[in-house]
C-alpha positions in Angstrom: 0.0 0.0 0.0 1.4 3.4 -1.0 0.6 7.1 -0.9 1.0 10.2 -2.9 -0.2 13.5 -1.4 -2.3 15.7 -3.7 -0.2 18.4 -5.3 3.1 16.9 -3.9 2.4 18.9 -0.7 3.0 16.5 2.3 3.1 17.9 5.8 6.1 17.6 8.1 4.6 14.5 9.8 3.3 12.8 6.7 6.1 10.2 6.4 5.9 9.4 10.1 2.2 8.9 10.0 2.4 6.7 6.8 5.1 4.6 8.4 3.1 4.2 11.6 0.1 3.0 9.6 2.1 0.4 7.8 2.3 2.0 4.4 5.1 0.6 2.2 5.9 3.5 0.0 5.4 7.2 -0.5 5.7 9.3 -3.8 5.7 12.9 -2.5 9.3 14.2 -2.8 10.8 15.3 -6.1 14.4 14.6 -5.4 16.6 12.1 -7.3 15.5 9.4 -9.6 16.1 6.3 -7.5 14.1 4.8 -4.6 15.2 5.8 -1.1 14.4 4.5 2.4 12.8 6.9 4.8 13.1 6.1 8.5 11.1 8.6 10.6 11.0 5.9 13.3 14.1 3.7 13.1 12.4 0.9 15.1 9.8 0.4 12.3 10.4 -0.9 8.8 11.4 1.8 6.4 9.0 3.7 4.2 10.3 3.6 0.7 10.3 6.8 -1.2 9.5 6.2 -4.9 10.4 9.1 -7.2 7.3 10.5 -8.8 7.0 10.0 -12.6 4.6 11.5 -15.0 3.6 8.1 -16.2 2.3 7.1 -12.8 0.4 10.3 -12.2 -3.3 10.0 -13.2 -3.5 13.8 -13.7 -0.9 13.6 -16.5 -2.6 10.7 -18.3 -6.2 11.9 -18.0 -5.9 15.7 -18.0 -2.8 16.4 -20.1 -3.2 13.5 -22.5 -6.9 12.7 -22.4 -6.3 9.0 -22.4 -9.1 6.4 -22.1 -9.0 4.4 -18.9 -7.9 1.2 -20.8 -5.0 3.2 -22.4 -4.0 4.6 -19.0 -4.1 1.1 -17.4 -1.9 -0.2 -20.3 0.6 2.6 -19.7 0.7 1.8 -16.0 1.2 -1.9 -16.7 4.1 -1.3 -19.0 5.7 1.2 -16.6 
């Protein structure tokens, strides 16, 4: 289970809350292009930061490109 905050605008506690709820990944920060382990609480499993990509953002596929749902799903499967 993962999370991406709307507008790439997480709060200062977002990562810690997600980690405490058992989320596996977060896609909120626009740094680097490789996954990174976030450890707000070192006693819990890390929360993996996945770099955001336009191909995984529904806004890009539906608003910018006007794709049909089946085409968007095919794009996500390939990615």
